[in-house]
C-alpha positions as a Markdown table, in Angstrom:
| # | Residue | x | y | z |
|---|---|---|---|---|
| 1 | Met | 69.7 | 46.2 | 69.5 |
| 2 | Leu | 68.1 | 43.0 | 68.0 |
| 3 | Thr | 66.5 | 43.0 | 64.6 |
| 4 | Pro | 62.9 | 41.6 | 64.1 |
| 5 | Ser | 64.2 | 38.4 | 62.7 |
| 6 | Gln | 66.6 | 37.8 | 65.6 |
| 7 | Ser | 63.9 | 38.5 | 68.1 |
| 8 | Leu | 61.6 | 35.9 | 66.4 |
| 9 | Leu | 64.4 | 33.3 | 66.5 |
| 10 | Leu | 65.1 | 34.1 | 70.2 |
| 11 | Arg | 61.3 | 33.6 | 71.1 |
| 12 | His | 61.2 | 30.3 | 69.3 |
| 13 | Ala | 64.4 | 29.1 | 71.0 |
| 14 | Ser | 63.1 | 30.0 | 74.4 |
| 15 | Arg | 59.8 | 27.9 | 73.9 |
| 16 | Pro | 59.6 | 24.3 | 75.1 |
| 17 | Ala | 60.1 | 21.5 | 72.6 |
| 18 | Ala | 56.5 | 20.4 | 72.8 |
| 19 | Thr | 55.2 | 23.9 | 72.2 |
| 20 | Tyr | 57.5 | 24.3 | 69.2 |
| 21 | Ser | 56.4 | 21.0 | 67.7 |
| 22 | Ala | 52.7 | 21.8 | 68.1 |
| 23 | Ala | 53.2 | 25.2 | 66.4 |
| 24 | Cys | 55.0 | 23.6 | 63.5 |
| 25 | Leu | 52.2 | 21.0 | 63.1 |
| 26 | Arg | 49.5 | 23.7 | 63.0 |
| 27 | Gln | 51.5 | 25.7 | 60.4 |
| 28 | Ala | 51.9 | 22.6 | 58.2 |
| 29 | Ile | 48.2 | 21.6 | 58.4 |
| 30 | Gly | 47.2 | 25.2 | 57.7 |
| 31 | Gly | 49.4 | 25.2 | 54.6 |
| 32 | Thr | 48.0 | 21.9 | 53.4 |
| 33 | Gln | 44.4 | 23.1 | 53.8 |
| 34 | Thr | 45.3 | 26.3 | 52.0 |
| 35 | Arg | 46.7 | 24.3 | 49.1 |
| 36 | Ala | 43.7 | 21.9 | 49.0 |
| 37 | Phe | 41.3 | 24.9 | 49.0 |
| 38 | Gly | 43.3 | 26.4 | 46.1 |
| 39 | Ile | 43.2 | 23.2 | 44.1 |
| 40 | Lys | 39.4 | 22.9 | 44.6 |
| 41 | Thr | 38.9 | 26.5 | 43.6 |
| 42 | Thr | 41.0 | 26.0 | 40.5 |
| 43 | Leu | 39.0 | 23.0 | 39.4 |
| 44 | Arg | 35.7 | 24.8 | 39.9 |
| 45 | Val | 37.0 | 27.7 | 37.9 |
| 46 | Gln | 38.0 | 25.4 | 35.1 |
| 47 | Glu | 34.6 | 23.7 | 35.1 |
| 48 | Tyr | 32.8 | 27.0 | 35.0 |
| 49 | Ile | 35.0 | 28.2 | 32.1 |
| 50 | Ser | 34.3 | 24.9 | 30.2 |
| 51 | Lys | 30.6 | 25.2 | 30.6 |
| 52 | Ala | 30.7 | 28.8 | 29.4 |
| 53 | Ile | 32.6 | 27.9 | 26.3 |
| 54 | Lys | 30.1 | 25.1 | 25.5 |
| 55 | Asn | 27.2 | 27.4 | 26.0 |
| 56 | Asp | 28.7 | 29.9 | 23.6 |
| 57 | Lys | 29.1 | 27.2 | 21.0 |
| 58 | Asp | 25.5 | 26.1 | 21.3 |
| 59 | Lys | 24.1 | 29.6 | 21.0 |
| 60 | Pro | 22.8 | 30.6 | 17.5 |
| 61 | Pro | 24.7 | 33.2 | 15.6 |
| 62 | His | 23.9 | 36.8 | 16.2 |
| 63 | Gly | 20.6 | 37.8 | 14.5 |
| 64 | Glu | 19.1 | 34.3 | 14.5 |
| 65 | Met | 16.1 | 33.4 | 16.6 |
| 66 | Gln | 16.8 | 30.8 | 19.3 |
| 67 | Val | 14.3 | 27.9 | 19.1 |
| 68 | Thr | 13.3 | 26.6 | 22.5 |
| 69 | Gly | 11.9 | 23.2 | 23.2 |
| 70 | Pro | 12.8 | 19.7 | 22.0 |
| 71 | Lys | 14.9 | 19.2 | 18.9 |
| 72 | Pro | 13.0 | 18.0 | 15.8 |
| 73 | Val | 12.9 | 14.2 | 15.3 |
| 74 | Ile | 14.5 | 13.1 | 12.0 |
| 75 | Asp | 12.4 | 10.6 | 10.1 |
| 76 | Thr | 15.0 | 7.9 | 9.3 |
| 77 | Val | 12.5 | 5.8 | 7.3 |
| 78 | Phe | 11.8 | 8.6 | 4.9 |
| 79 | Ala | 15.4 | 9.7 | 4.7 |
| 80 | Ser | 16.4 | 6.2 | 3.6 |
| 81 | Met | 13.6 | 5.8 | 1.1 |
| 82 | Pro | 14.9 | 5.2 | -2.5 |
| 83 | Pro | 13.8 | 7.9 | -5.0 |
| 84 | Glu | 12.0 | 5.3 | -7.1 |
| 85 | Leu | 9.6 | 4.6 | -4.3 |
| 86 | Arg | 8.7 | 8.3 | -4.0 |
| 87 | Val | 7.0 | 8.3 | -7.4 |
| 88 | Pro | 3.4 | 7.2 | -7.0 |
| 89 | Met | 2.3 | 4.3 | -9.3 |
| 90 | Phe | -1.4 | 4.9 | -9.9 |
| 91 | Pro | -3.5 | 2.0 | -11.1 |
| 92 | Glu | -4.3 | 2.1 | -14.8 |
| 93 | Pro | -7.8 | 1.5 | -16.2 |
| 94 | Ile | -8.3 | -1.8 | -18.1 |
| 95 | Arg | -9.6 | -0.2 | -21.4 |
| 96 | Asp | -7.6 | 1.7 | -23.9 |
| 97 | Gly | -8.6 | 5.3 | -24.5 |
| 98 | Ile | -9.9 | 6.0 | -21.0 |
| 99 | Lys | -7.2 | 8.7 | -20.5 |
| 100 | Asp | -7.9 | 10.4 | -23.8 |
| 101 | His | -10.8 | 12.5 | -22.6 |
| 102 | Lys | -13.3 | 12.9 | -19.8 |
| 103 | Trp | -16.0 | 10.2 | -19.9 |
| 104 | Gly | -19.7 | 11.1 | -19.5 |
| 105 | Thr | -22.9 | 9.1 | -19.4 |
| 106 | Asp | -23.3 | 9.2 | -23.2 |
| 107 | Asp | -19.8 | 7.9 | -23.8 |
| 108 | Leu | -20.2 | 5.0 | -21.4 |
| 109 | Glu | -23.6 | 4.0 | -22.7 |
| 110 | Ala | -22.2 | 4.1 | -26.3 |
| 111 | Leu | -19.6 | 1.4 | -25.5 |
| 112 | Asp | -20.4 | -1.9 | -27.3 |
| 113 | Ile | -19.9 | -4.4 | -24.6 |
| 114 | Gly | -22.2 | -7.2 | -25.8 |
| 115 | Leu | -24.8 | -7.4 | -23.0 |
| 116 | Thr | -26.3 | -10.7 | -24.2 |
| 117 | Lys | -23.0 | -12.4 | -25.0 |
| 118 | His | -22.9 | -16.0 | -23.8 |
| 119 | Arg | -20.4 | -18.7 | -24.5 |
| 120 | Ile | -22.3 | -21.9 | -25.1 |
| 121 | Pro | -20.5 | -24.8 | -23.4 |
| 122 | Asp | -19.4 | -27.5 | -25.8 |
| 123 | Arg | -17.3 | -29.7 | -23.5 |
| 124 | Ile | -18.2 | -31.5 | -20.3 |
| 125 | Ser | -15.7 | -29.3 | -18.3 |
| 126 | Asp | -17.3 | -26.2 | -19.7 |
| 127 | Lys | -20.8 | -27.4 | -18.7 |
| 128 | Ile | -19.5 | -28.2 | -15.2 |
| 129 | Ala | -17.9 | -24.7 | -15.0 |
| 130 | Leu | -21.2 | -23.0 | -16.0 |
| 131 | Trp | -23.2 | -25.2 | -13.6 |
| 132 | Ala | -20.8 | -24.2 | -10.7 |
| 133 | Val | -21.2 | -20.5 | -11.4 |
| 134 | Lys | -25.0 | -20.7 | -11.7 |
| 135 | Ser | -25.1 | -22.7 | -8.5 |
| 136 | Ala | -23.0 | -20.2 | -6.6 |
| 137 | Arg | -25.3 | -17.3 | -7.7 |
| 138 | Arg | -28.4 | -18.8 | -6.1 |
| 139 | Pro | -27.4 | -18.3 | -2.4 |
| 140 | Thr | -26.1 | -14.9 | -3.3 |
| 141 | Asp | -29.5 | -13.9 | -4.7 |
| 142 | Ile | -31.2 | -15.2 | -1.6 |
| 143 | Phe | -28.9 | -13.5 | 0.8 |
| 144 | Phe | -28.4 | -10.1 | -0.8 |
| 145 | Arg | -31.7 | -9.9 | -2.8 |
| 146 | Asn | -31.8 | -6.3 | -4.1 |
| 147 | Lys | -28.9 | -4.9 | -1.9 |
| 148 | Tyr | -26.8 | -4.4 | -5.1 |
| 149 | Leu | -24.1 | -2.3 | -3.4 |
| 150 | His | -23.3 | -5.1 | -0.9 |
| 151 | Arg | -23.7 | -7.7 | -3.7 |
| 152 | Ser | -21.1 | -5.8 | -5.7 |
| 153 | Val | -18.7 | -5.8 | -2.8 |
| 154 | Met | -19.0 | -9.6 | -2.6 |
| 155 | Leu | -18.7 | -10.0 | -6.3 |
| 156 | Glu | -15.5 | -7.9 | -6.5 |
| 157 | Val | -13.8 | -9.6 | -3.6 |
| 158 | Val | -14.2 | -12.9 | -5.4 |
| 159 | Ala | -13.5 | -11.5 | -8.9 |
| 160 | Ala | -10.1 | -10.0 | -7.8 |
| 161 | Val | -8.8 | -13.5 | -7.0 |
| 162 | Pro | -8.5 | -15.3 | -10.4 |
| 163 | Gly | -6.2 | -12.8 | -12.1 |
| 164 | Met | -3.7 | -12.8 | -9.2 |
| 165 | Val | -3.8 | -16.6 | -8.8 |
| 166 | Gly | -3.3 | -17.1 | -12.5 |
| 167 | Ala | -0.4 | -14.7 | -12.7 |
| 168 | Leu | 1.3 | -16.2 | -9.6 |
| 169 | Ile | 1.0 | -19.8 | -10.9 |
| 170 | Arg | 2.2 | -18.9 | -14.4 |
| 171 | His | 5.0 | -16.9 | -12.9 |
| 172 | Ile | 6.2 | -19.8 | -10.9 |
| 173 | Arg | 5.9 | -22.2 | -13.9 |
| 174 | Ser | 7.9 | -19.7 | -16.0 |
| 175 | Leu | 10.6 | -19.7 | -13.4 |
| 176 | Gln | 10.7 | -23.5 | -12.9 |
| 177 | Gly | 10.6 | -24.2 | -16.7 |
| 178 | Met | 13.0 | -21.3 | -17.4 |
| 179 | Arg | 10.9 | -20.3 | -20.4 |
| 180 | His | 8.8 | -17.3 | -21.5 |
| 181 | Asp | 5.3 | -17.1 | -20.3 |
| 182 | Gly | 3.7 | -16.0 | -23.5 |
| 183 | Gly | 2.6 | -12.5 | -22.4 |
| 184 | Trp | -0.1 | -13.6 | -20.0 |
| 185 | Ile | 1.2 | -12.5 | -16.6 |
| 186 | Gly | 1.0 | -8.8 | -17.2 |
| 187 | His | -2.6 | -9.1 | -18.4 |
| 188 | Leu | -3.7 | -11.2 | -15.5 |
| 189 | Leu | -2.1 | -8.8 | -13.0 |
| 190 | His | -3.8 | -5.9 | -14.7 |
| 191 | Glu | -7.1 | -7.7 | -14.4 |
| 192 | Ala | -6.6 | -8.4 | -10.7 |
| 193 | Glu | -5.7 | -4.7 | -10.1 |
| 194 | Asn | -8.8 | -3.6 | -12.0 |
| 195 | Glu | -11.1 | -5.8 | -10.0 |
| 196 | Arg | -9.5 | -4.4 | -6.8 |
| 197 | Met | -10.2 | -0.9 | -7.9 |
| 198 | His | -13.8 | -1.9 | -8.4 |
| 199 | Leu | -13.8 | -3.1 | -4.8 |
| 200 | Met | -12.2 | 0.1 | -3.5 |
| 201 | Thr | -14.9 | 2.1 | -5.3 |
| 202 | Trp | -17.8 | 0.1 | -3.8 |
| 203 | Met | -16.3 | 0.3 | -0.3 |
| 204 | Glu | -16.5 | 4.1 | -0.6 |
| 205 | Ile | -20.3 | 3.9 | -1.3 |
| 206 | Gly | -21.5 | 0.7 | 0.3 |
| 207 | Lys | -19.9 | 0.8 | 3.7 |
| 208 | Pro | -20.5 | -2.9 | 4.7 |
| 209 | Val | -20.9 | -3.6 | 8.4 |
| 210 | Leu | -18.7 | -5.9 | 10.5 |
| 211 | Trp | -20.6 | -9.2 | 10.0 |
| 212 | Glu | -20.8 | -8.6 | 6.3 |
| 213 | Arg | -17.1 | -8.1 | 6.1 |
| 214 | Ala | -16.6 | -11.3 | 8.0 |
| 215 | Leu | -18.8 | -13.2 | 5.6 |
| 216 | Ile | -17.1 | -11.7 | 2.6 |
| 217 | Ala | -13.6 | -12.6 | 3.9 |
| 218 | Thr | -14.7 | -16.2 | 4.6 |
| 219 | Val | -16.1 | -16.6 | 1.1 |
| 220 | Gln | -13.0 | -15.1 | -0.5 |
| 221 | Thr | -10.7 | -17.4 | 1.5 |
| 222 | Gly | -12.6 | -20.5 | 0.4 |
| 223 | Phe | -12.8 | -19.4 | -3.2 |
| 224 | Phe | -9.0 | -18.6 | -3.2 |
| 225 | Ala | -8.2 | -22.2 | -2.1 |
| 226 | Val | -10.6 | -23.9 | -4.5 |
| 227 | Phe | -9.6 | -21.7 | -7.5 |
| 228 | Ser | -5.9 | -22.1 | -6.9 |
| 229 | Leu | -6.3 | -25.9 | -6.9 |
| 230 | Leu | -8.4 | -25.7 | -10.1 |
| 231 | Tyr | -5.9 | -23.5 | -11.9 |
| 232 | Met | -3.0 | -25.9 | -11.1 |
| 233 | Val | -5.0 | -28.9 | -12.3 |
| 234 | Ser | -6.8 | -27.4 | -15.4 |
| 235 | Pro | -6.0 | -23.7 | -16.3 |
| 236 | Arg | -8.4 | -24.0 | -19.3 |
| 237 | Thr | -11.3 | -24.8 | -17.0 |
| 238 | Ala | -10.3 | -22.2 | -14.5 |
| 239 | His | -10.4 | -19.4 | -17.2 |
| 240 | Arg | -13.8 | -20.8 | -18.4 |
| 241 | Val | -15.1 | -20.4 | -14.9 |
| 242 | Val | -14.0 | -16.8 | -14.8 |
| 243 | Gly | -15.6 | -16.2 | -18.2 |
| 244 | Tyr | -18.9 | -17.4 | -16.9 |
| 245 | Leu | -18.5 | -15.5 | -13.6 |
| 246 | Glu | -18.0 | -12.3 | -15.6 |
| 247 | Glu | -21.1 | -13.0 | -17.6 |
| 248 | Glu | -23.1 | -13.1 | -14.3 |
| 249 | Ala | -21.3 | -9.9 | -13.3 |
| 250 | Val | -22.5 | -8.1 | -16.4 |
| 251 | Thr | -26.1 | -9.3 | -15.7 |
| 252 | Ser | -25.9 | -8.1 | -12.1 |
| 253 | Tyr | -24.7 | -4.7 | -13.0 |
| 254 | Thr | -27.4 | -4.4 | -15.6 |
| 255 | His | -30.0 | -5.1 | -12.9 |
| 256 | Phe | -28.1 | -2.5 | -10.7 |
| 257 | Ile | -28.6 | 0.2 | -13.4 |
| 258 | Lys | -32.3 | -0.7 | -13.6 |
| 259 | Glu | -32.7 | -0.3 | -9.9 |
| 260 | Ile | -31.1 | 3.2 | -10.1 |
| 261 | Asp | -33.3 | 4.2 | -13.1 |
| 262 | Glu | -36.5 | 3.1 | -11.3 |
| 263 | Gly | -35.5 | 5.1 | -8.2 |
| 264 | Arg | -35.1 | 2.2 | -5.8 |
| 265 | Ile | -31.4 | 3.1 | -5.4 |
| 266 | Glu | -30.3 | 6.7 | -4.9 |
| 267 | Asn | -28.1 | 8.0 | -7.7 |
| 268 | Val | -25.5 | 9.6 | -5.4 |
| 269 | Pro | -22.4 | 11.5 | -6.7 |
| 270 | Ala | -19.6 | 9.3 | -7.8 |
| 271 | Pro | -16.7 | 9.0 | -5.3 |
| 272 | Asp | -13.4 | 10.7 | -6.0 |
| 273 | Val | -11.5 | 7.4 | -6.5 |
| 274 | Ala | -13.9 | 6.4 | -9.3 |
| 275 | Ile | -13.7 | 9.8 | -11.0 |
| 276 | Ala | -9.9 | 9.7 | -11.0 |
| 277 | Tyr | -9.6 | 6.0 | -12.1 |
| 278 | Trp | -12.1 | 6.1 | -15.0 |
| 279 | Asn | -11.4 | 9.7 | -15.9 |
| 280 | Leu | -15.0 | 10.6 | -15.4 |
| 281 | Glu | -16.6 | 14.0 | -15.6 |
| 282 | Pro | -16.6 | 15.9 | -12.3 |
| 283 | Asn | -20.4 | 15.7 | -12.0 |
| 284 | Ser | -20.6 | 11.9 | -12.6 |
| 285 | Thr | -23.0 | 9.8 | -10.5 |
| 286 | Leu | -23.3 | 6.3 | -9.2 |
| 287 | Arg | -25.0 | 5.3 | -12.4 |
| 288 | Asp | -21.9 | 6.3 | -14.4 |
| 289 | Val | -19.7 | 4.3 | -12.1 |
| 290 | Val | -21.9 | 1.2 | -12.6 |
| 291 | Leu | -21.7 | 1.7 | -16.4 |
| 292 | Ala | -17.9 | 1.9 | -16.2 |
| 293 | Val | -17.6 | -1.2 | -14.0 |
| 294 | Arg | -19.9 | -3.2 | -16.2 |
| 295 | Ala | -17.8 | -2.3 | -19.3 |
| 296 | Asp | -14.7 | -3.6 | -17.5 |
| 297 | Glu | -16.5 | -6.9 | -16.5 |
| 298 | Ala | -17.5 | -7.4 | -20.1 |
| 299 | Leu | -13.9 | -7.1 | -21.2 |
| 300 | His | -12.8 | -9.6 | -18.5 |
| 301 | Arg | -15.5 | -12.0 | -19.8 |
| 302 | Asp | -14.2 | -11.9 | -23.3 |
| 303 | Thr | -10.5 | -12.1 | -22.2 |
| 304 | Asn | -11.0 | -15.2 | -20.0 |
| 305 | His | -13.1 | -17.1 | -22.6 |
| 306 | His | -10.3 | -16.3 | -25.1 |
| 307 | Phe | -7.6 | -17.5 | -22.7 |
| 308 | Ser | -9.5 | -20.8 | -22.3 |
| 309 | Asp | -9.8 | -21.1 | -26.1 |
| 310 | Arg | -6.1 | -20.5 | -26.6 |
| 311 | Ile | -5.2 | -23.2 | -24.1 |
| 312 | Glu | -7.5 | -25.6 | -25.9 |
| 313 | Ala | -6.0 | -24.7 | -29.3 |
| 314 | Arg | -2.5 | -25.1 | -27.9 |
| 315 | Arg | -1.6 | -21.6 | -28.9 |
| 316 | Glu | -1.0 | -20.1 | -25.4 |
| 317 | Ser | 1.7 | -17.6 | -26.6 |
| 318 | Leu | 0.4 | -14.2 | -27.5 |
| 319 | Phe | 3.6 | -13.2 | -29.3 |
| 320 | Glu | 2.5 | -14.3 | -32.7 |
| 321 | Asp | -0.7 | -12.2 | -32.5 |
| 322 | Leu | 0.5 | -9.2 | -30.6 |
| 323 | Glu | 0.4 | -5.7 | -32.2 |
| 324 | His | 4.0 | -4.4 | -32.3 |
| 325 | Ser | 5.0 | -0.8 | -32.2 |
| 326 | Glu | 7.7 | 0.3 | -34.7 |
| 327 | Gly | 9.6 | 2.1 | -31.9 |
| 328 | Lys | 9.8 | -0.9 | -29.6 |
| 329 | Pro | 11.8 | -4.1 | -30.2 |
| 330 | Arg | 9.9 | -7.4 | -30.5 |
| 331 | Ile | 10.9 | -9.2 | -27.4 |
| 332 | Lys | 9.5 | -12.2 | -25.6 |
| 333 | Tyr | 8.6 | -12.0 | -22.0 |
């Protein structure tokens, strides 16, 4: 009796050659398909396992809340900001003692600012400077009349230019000559910053319209060009012009206060920027702000006339006359 294996061999041997070849081919193809299916299945399983492992890594630890939605955007500008720039540099008032105590109306009115001070011109250039300032005031009076808030905006836009121009030109000359400036640059920059704070204050109250802003910008651009040329040609005359300009500013702010006292301009509460800058009392009003600004302009008047006198006397350096502190070295800058 034949075994199963021998029976299988006998059946295959009895088949024709063509039948045998076809059977082998089907068996070979079937084996290849089986192997291909096995490879695809293995790859899919590996891909599934890889995704599962990645998802497990991205999941928060047990007990933490999973935050859905887009990831927070990192502010790269702030992250790269040097620590020195993160400390605010607030503008300092021009007068000493402002930060000592809160200033009220009585304190501001008690300041001796010399309301009637006037530098009598004794040179032809001084007379020309005074004439130029007086001539520039006439169209301003015609245009603004009693609109003192808008007049103040125009005044401060122009008044903030000389200090910056003077500091810039003296800075360049100090670099080119490789010599000390004599202590002027810091004072001129402080003056320019003070005038800019005046402007920021009036912008909070006055709110000039678009066409007034365009006019003011045009006037400032022209004044910047003319004053820069004048300072390069004759710094002494340039400072004399500023001195006379500040005299007119003191007069304008005195009229401003009169308009408030007579009720033609509402005495509104002082803006926060003014209260912080001049260290005013919390209940201060527009009148107190005008008093503070007028006191600053009087100081600029005296400073610029003095600068002009020092240039004329050929004693530009302030080092000989500076008050030195015992705790600080006496250095030139």
